[in-house]
N, C-alpha and C positions, 0 to 999 in steps of 0.2 A: 955487701955483696949477697947476691941472690944464690942460694945453694944449687938449685936445678931449675933455671929459667925455662927450658923447654918443657918440662912436666908441670910447672906452675902456669904457663901459657895455656895448656890443655884444659886447665880447671875454669877458665873464662868460658862461659857457656854461649854457644852459637851453633847454628845449624850449617849445613853443606848444601850448596846450591850450584845450579848450572845457569850461567848467565848467557842468555841469547842476545847477540848483538847484530845489527844490519845496517848497512849505509844505502840501502835500496837494491843495489845490484849484487852485493856481497853479503854473505852471512858467515857467522862463526859462533862458537860457543866454548866456555871455559868454566872450569870449576872455580868456586870461590866459596870461602868461609867467613871472611870479613864482610859481613852484610847486616846492618841493623837499621831498625826505625829510628828517625831523628825527629819527627814532628807529626803532630795529629792534624794540624790544619794550616797548610795543606798537608796531606799524607805524603811524608817524604821517607825514602830509603837512602842510605849511604852504602856505596859499594866501593870496597878497596880494589884497585887494578894496578898492575905493573904496567908503567907506560911505555916499556919496551916490546910489549907483546903485540902481535897482530890485531888481536880483539880490541886493544886500546884504539888502534887507528880507526877501526870501524866505527867504534862507541863515539869517537870525536867527530867523524865525518857524518854519521848518521843522526846522533843525538837520541837514539831509542835504544830500549833493551827490554828483556823480560828477566825477571828472578824466578827460576823454577825451583821448587822446594823438592828435594830428594827425600825418599823413604829410608828407613833403617836397612832394608833389604837391597838397597840401590848403590852398595859400595863401589861395585864394579863400574858403574856409570860415572861416579865421581872420579875414579881412578882413570878412566877413559878420557874424559873431558879435561883432565889435569895434564895430559901429555900434549906435546907439540908435534902433531902428525898432520899430514895433508889430508884434506877432505874428512875431518873427524865427525863431521855431522852425518856421514853416510851410514846407513844401516839402522838409522833411528826414525821413528815417525814423529813428524813436526807439524805443528799447526801455525798460523799466521795470526798473530795479535792484531788488534784494531790499529796499532801504530805501525804494523809491518814487520815487527821484531819475531823472531821465531819462538814458538812454545814447544817445549818438550813434552809430548802426549803422555809419556808414561810417568811424569812427576805427580806428586801429590797435589800440588797447586802452583799457580803462577800469579805474578804481578806484572802487568803491562806498564812500562815506565817511559818517561821522557826526561832526558837530563836537564835539570835546572842550572847547575853550575859545578865547578870543579874546585878542588883545594889540594895543595901540596901536602904530602904525608910521608916524609922520609924517602924511602926508595919506591913508594907507591904514590898513586893519585887517588884522591876520593872523588867519586861521581855521586853528587847528590841528586836524587831522581825523584820526580813527582810521580805518584802512582795514579794512573788513570783508569785502570780497570784491574780485574783479577777474578780468579775462580778456582773453586776446588775441583780436581780432576779425579782423584782417588782417595779412599779412605786409607789411613795409616799413620804410623808414628815418624816423625821426622829424623833424618840421620844427623847425629850430632858430631861436631869436629872431634870431640875427645874419643869417639868411637872409630876414628880413622887412622889411629896409630901415626906412623910418621909417613903417611901417604903424600904429604906435600913436601917432605925432605927439610922441614923447618928446624929439625934437631941440628943440623950442621950451622945453623946461624947463631945458635945459643952457646956461647963459650963459657965454660965454668971455671 
């Protein structure tokens, strides 16, 4: 038995990102912490996403996304894009990546991606994405998942 799985999970090092998705006509963005590099050649990132969310529908339909790296001072942005609210992209400055996916202009950096394939992962799906381009937008240190407390409400999923 793991004594405190909620606290132990926070010790797995990973950042906090805003994933921008588009199917051409519609766009959305969501907060993700389960993002990691999975290959050098080709350069692939894996993104975990709940298949019941609207953003997943857009990702499946469009097959493109951006991974926008948040800075340590951008907790409120992570919180904002973690909510299910109408038109949550309003009020933020967005660029368009070469794929057509939205880029969060205030992020530290972004990766412009095309989905290669999907895999089932329990209550989530893994989108394995080929990185086609990317750039640094601002200097700073990335926001880490363990710095967000219980932002995602994950504590309720770990029963001790």
